[in-house]
Structures are given as C-alpha cells and as structure tokens.
C-alpha positions in Angstrom: -21.7 -20.1 4.2 -19.4 -20.5 1.1 -15.9 -21.9 1.3 -14.2 -18.5 1.1 -16.2 -17.2 4.0 -15.2 -20.3 6.1 -11.5 -19.8 5.1 -11.6 -16.1 6.1 -13.3 -16.8 9.5 -10.7 -19.4 10.2 -7.9 -17.0 9.2 -9.1 -13.7 10.7 -11.7 -14.6 13.3 -15.4 -14.3 12.9 -15.8 -10.6 13.7 -13.0 -9.3 11.4 -14.1 -11.5 8.5 -17.8 -10.6 8.8 -17.1 -6.9 9.2 -15.0 -6.8 6.0 -17.3 -9.0 4.0 -20.4 -7.1 5.1 -18.9 -3.6 4.3 -17.8 -4.8 0.9 -21.3 -6.2 0.2 -23.1 -3.1 1.4 -20.8 -0.2 0.5 -18.1 -1.5 -1.8 -18.8 1.0 -4.6 -20.3 4.0 -2.9 -19.2 7.4 -4.2 -20.4 9.3 -1.2 -20.1 8.4 2.5 -18.3 5.5 4.1 -14.7 5.6 5.2 -12.6 8.6 6.3 -13.4 10.6 3.2 -16.9 11.7 2.2 -16.2 11.6 -1.5 -14.6 8.6 -3.2 -13.8 9.4 -6.9 -12.3 5.9 -7.4 -15.8 4.6 -7.3 -17.3 7.2 -9.7 -16.7 5.3 -12.9 -18.5 7.8 -15.2 -16.1 10.4 -14.1 -13.1 8.2 -15.0 -14.2 8.3 -18.7 -14.7 12.1 -18.5 -11.2 12.7 -17.1 -9.7 10.4 -19.7 -11.6 12.2 -22.5 -10.4 15.6 -21.2 -6.8 14.5 -21.3 -7.2 13.1 -24.7 -8.8 16.3 -26.0 -5.7 18.4 -25.0 -3.4 15.8 -26.6 -1.7 14.7 -23.4 -3.0 11.2 -22.8 -0.1 9.3 -24.5 2.4 11.4 -22.6 0.6 10.7 -19.4 0.7 7.0 -20.2 4.4 7.1 -20.9 4.9 8.9 -17.6 3.0 6.1 -15.8 5.6 3.5 -17.1 8.6 5.7 -16.2 9.3 4.0 -12.8 11.8 5.6 -10.5 13.8 3.7 -7.9 13.9 5.8 -4.8 16.3 5.4 -1.8 15.2 6.4 1.7 17.5 6.4 4.7 16.0 5.8 8.1 18.2 6.4 11.1 17.1 4.6 14.3 18.9 5.1 17.6 17.9 1.7 19.0 18.3 -0.4 15.9 20.1 -3.7 16.7 23.5 -3.9 15.1 22.6 -6.9 13.0 20.0 -4.8 11.2 22.3 -1.9 10.2 21.8 -1.3 6.5 18.8 -3.7 6.4 17.1 -3.0 3.1 13.3 -3.0 2.6 11.7 -2.9 -0.9 8.4 -1.0 -0.6 5.8 -1.4 -3.3 2.3 0.1 -3.2 -0.7 1.0 -5.2 0.2 -1.5 -7.9 -3.2 -1.8 -9.6 -1.7 -4.6 -11.6 -4.7 -5.1 -13.9 -5.0 -1.4 -14.9 -2.6 -1.7 -17.9 -0.5 -4.6 -19.1 2.4 -2.2 -20.1 2.5 -0.8 -16.5 2.8 -4.3 -15.0 5.6 -5.2 -17.5 7.5 -2.1 -16.6 7.2 -2.8 -12.9 8.4 -6.4 -13.3 11.4 -5.3 -15.3 12.2 -2.6 -12.7 12.2 -4.8 -9.6 13.6 -8.0 -11.0 17.2 -7.3 -10.2 17.0 -5.0 -7.2 18.9 -6.0 -4.0 17.0 -6.0 -0.7 16.4 -8.1 2.4 12.6 -8.1 2.5 9.8 -6.8 0.3 6.7 -5.0 1.8 3.5 -4.3 -0.1 1.1 -1.6 1.2 -2.1 -2.5 -0.7 -4.2 -1.6 -3.7 -3.3 -4.5 -5.9 -6.6 -4.2 -7.9 -7.6 -1.5 -10.4 -11.3 -1.5 -9.7 -12.9 -1.3 -6.2 -15.4 -4.1 -6.8 -16.1 -6.9 -9.1 -13.9 -9.8 -10.4 -10.5 -10.4 -8.9 -9.1 -12.9 -11.4 -7.0 -10.3 -13.4 -5.6 -9.0 -10.1 -4.6 -12.4 -8.9 -3.0 -13.3 -12.2 -1.0 -10.0 -12.3 0.2 -10.4 -8.7 1.3 -14.0 -9.5 3.4 -12.7 -12.3 5.0 -10.0 -10.1 5.6 -12.4 -7.2 7.7 -14.7 -9.4 10.4 -12.0 -9.7 10.3 -10.8 -6.1 12.6 -12.2 -3.5 11.1 -13.7 -0.4 10.1 -12.9 2.3 7.2 -10.7 1.1 4.8 -9.0 3.5 1.6 -7.2 2.7 -1.6 -5.5 3.7 -4.8 -4.8 1.9 -6.0 -1.4 0.6 -9.3 0.2 -0.2 -9.4 -1.2 -3.7 -8.8 -4.8 -2.4 -11.4 -7.4 -1.6 -10.9 -9.5 1.4 -11.8 -12.4 -0.9 -8.3 -12.0 -2.5 -6.6 -12.9 0.8 -6.3 -16.7 0.4 -4.9 -16.4 -3.1 -2.3 -13.8 -2.1 -1.2 -15.9 0.8 -1.1 -19.0 -1.3 1.4 -17.3 -3.7 3.7 -16.6 -0.8 2.8 -13.1 0.4 2.7 -13.0 4.2 -0.3 -10.8 4.8 -0.5 -8.9 8.1 -4.1 -8.4 9.0 -3.9 -6.4 12.2 -1.0 -8.7 13.1 2.8 -8.5 13.6 5.8 -10.7 13.0 9.4 -10.8 14.2 12.2 -10.2 11.7 15.2 -12.1 12.9 19.0 -11.8 12.3 20.8 -14.2 14.5 19.6 -13.6 18.1 18.5 -10.0 17.3 14.9 -9.0 16.4 12.8 -6.1 15.1 9.1 -6.2 14.5 6.9 -5.6 11.5 3.2 -5.0 11.9 0.4 -4.5 9.4 -3.2 -3.3 9.5 -6.2 -3.9 7.3 -7.5 -1.0 5.3 -8.1 2.1 7.5 -9.3 4.4 4.7 -12.5 3.0 3.3 -13.3 -0.2 5.2 -11.9 1.1 8.5 -11.2 -2.3 9.9 -7.7 -1.5 11.1 -6.9 -2.5 14.7 -3.6 -1.1 16.1 -4.3 -2.6 19.5 -4.4 -6.1 18.0 -1.5 -5.4 15.7 0.8 -4.4 18.6 -0.2 -7.1 21.0 2.9 -9.3 20.5 5.5 -6.5 20.1 7.8 -5.9 23.1 7.7 -2.4 24.5 11.4 -1.7 23.9 11.6 -3.3 20.4 12.1 -1.4 17.1 8.8 -1.6 15.3 7.7 -0.9 11.7 4.1 -0.5 10.6 2.5 -1.2 7.2 -0.6 0.7 6.5 -2.3 1.3 3.2 -2.9 5.0 4.0 -1.0 7.6 6.1 -4.3 8.8 7.6 -3.7 6.9 10.9 -0.3 8.5 11.4 -1.2 10.0 14.7 -2.6 6.8 16.1 0.4 4.9 14.8 2.8 7.3 16.5 1.0 7.1 19.8 1.0 3.3 19.5 4.8 3.7 19.7 5.8 2.6 16.2 9.2 3.8 15.1 8.5 3.8 11.3 5.4 3.8 9.2 5.3 2.8 5.5 2.2 3.6 3.5 0.8 4.7 0.1 -2.8 5.3 -1.1 -2.3 9.0 -2.2 -0.5 8.3 -5.4 1.2 11.6 -4.6 -1.7 13.2 -6.4 -0.9 11.3 -9.6 -2.0 14.2 -11.7 -0.2 17.2 -10.2 0.4 20.8 -11.1 4.0 21.9 -12.1 6.3 21.4 -9.1 4.5 18.2 -8.1 1.7 20.1 -6.3 -1.2 17.5 -6.0 -4.7 18.6 -7.0 -6.0 16.0 -4.5 -4.6 13.3 -2.3 -7.9 11.6 -1.7 -7.0 11.4 2.0 -8.0 12.9 5.3 -4.5 14.0 6.3 -2.2 17.0 6.1 -0.3 17.3 2.8 3.1 17.0 4.4 2.4 13.3 5.0 1.0 12.9 1.5 4.2 11.8 -0.3 7.8 11.1 0.5 9.6 11.2 3.8 8.0 12.8 6.9 8.0 12.7 10.7 5.4 13.0 13.4 6.9 13.4 16.9 9.4 10.4 17.2 7.9 8.3 14.4 9.4 8.5 10.9 7.1 7.9 8.0 7.3 7.4 4.2 4.3 7.7 1.9 5.2 6.2 -1.5 3.5 7.8 -4.6 3.0 4.3 -5.8 3.9 2.2 -8.8 0.5 2.1 -10.6 -2.3 4.4 -11.6 -6.0 4.7 -10.6 -9.1 6.3 -12.2 -7.1 7.1 -15.3 -3.9 5.5 -16.6 -1.8 8.7 -16.7 0.6 10.6 -14.5 1.7 14.2 -14.7 4.4 15.9 -12.6 4.4 12.8 -10.4 6.3 9.8 -11.7 5.6 6.4 -10.3 8.1 4.8 -7.9 9.4 1.8 -6.1 11.3 2.5 -2.9 14.2 0.9 -1.1 14.4 1.9 2.6 17.7 1.5 4.4 17.5 1.0 8.1 20.6 2.5 9.7 21.9 2.8 13.3 21.8 6.5 14.3 
C-alpha cells in the first residue's frame, strides 16, 4: 500500500477510500456505462477535438473563448423561516466546475473576479481538474493560486473529474473537504450546519446518511453536492438548501440559453439557477470553467454569492 492510500484510509475509512480508488482504477475514463448517465462525453477525448474543429470551421472559436472568460457575479437570495438571527444576510461565495488547468486565461480571469468579493464563507462544489484521469499536478498548482486570493474558511467537495488522490493536497492548502461529512457554522452561540457528499454522478460514493449523522433534526442545514441529480434524496434527508454544479448550464446552448445537453440524469428545471423541490431550495451554478472544449455560447460562466435571509 502506498503512502497516499494509507493517508486516504486514515482520513476516510477503509471502505470509502477503497471504493473510490478502485472505481477510479477500473472505470476512471469509461465513455459508456458507470455512474448515473450511460454516456460520458467528458471521457471521449477524440470527440473533444472534433467539437473544437467544428467551432473553428464556422469561425466561432475565439468568440467562445472570450465568452468563457466573461465571468458574471450572480446574487441569489435564500429566505429561510428558521434561520437564526445571527445568520441574517450571511454571505456564501459558491464556486464550481473550475477546471483550473483547462486554460491559463480562464484561471486568471477567475482570480481577478473573486479577489475583492465580500462574503463570510466560500464553498466549492467540485470539478477542479480539466481531465477525468491522469496527472493532478496542474490542477493542484492552479487551485493553490486560486486559494491564495480566497478568504477563509473554504469548504469543498469532489466532482466526477476529480481524483480522490487530490484530497490531501486540497486539504493541506486550507480547503475543508466534506467527504460525506458535516460541520457546524457558528456565530456566537447560534449554529447552522453545512454538509457535503463525495461525487454522486460518476463514482456514486455519496452517503447522505453519514453526512447528516451529526446534524440536529431542527437545525438549518445546507448541502454541497457536485451534481443536482440527488435533489430528491437531499430533500427527503431534510436539507433546507442544496448547492451544486456539474451541468455547466449546458455550456454550449441554443439562443435563449437552451442547453443542448446537461450531462445529468435530472429534470431541466434543476439544471441551472434557482429552483425548489418541496421545502428544499436549490441552486445549480453554471460554473466558472469549461469542459470538453474551452468555449461557451449563450451561457456565460458565473460565480455566485448566496445571501441567507430570515423569512
């Protein structure tokens, strides 16, 4: 057993670590099968070149790249009837699908956008890496650059592009990773709870039972998930709010922002922006980065500041 495996077993427990490592080794770059979707275009690398070539042929590639750097700062208001008074107007910076090693100019634009934002905590909902397998060094270096301009505390979860082998490095740089875990957010003697699950989309190692184990039944609780695909399970686990990403909002959309695909097994109304399922409020960010091809059309990238408000 190598050192990283020992570290992961000590951090996550034997079963979780071995499940994640085993699935990565066996199925990490499969195009068909595995996960909630049958087809995984992010793993079909020959198709990436074809899509890029098609955009170049029609003369739209440079425009698509400029769009990918045109980051929008979105504001989302979340009214919660049982929110403790100390958390009124509590601000949460939400970043997702960063793919920091996809394009240097994208990362620079992201760093410049978030450097001076005002918020209480930052949450990251996965997909830090551009590829779905292979070396992690470029990802870790890019994340380190980003973290230097983010304000602590920073909480995160892993996505379907992310290797579990990245976990120790992400935690060493100060990101508090929630791997089917929860933590209390405190203001004076008042508390709300933040939980996070490991990737539910491809690796399917999320565990809401474990993530909610230490959350009091009457407490306000927020969930970080890479994908919105577990929205039903999250609502019935009694979360008040769910923050997620993964879909990129389609990334390449038809006029009017209509996505061609969301690469997710979920209804389109949870595919981007604000939504609700029964009592639970949700927000699916279209993400700050790009995947498959470094271009966006009719779907600009975003970072989001959520404001928790007493109803």
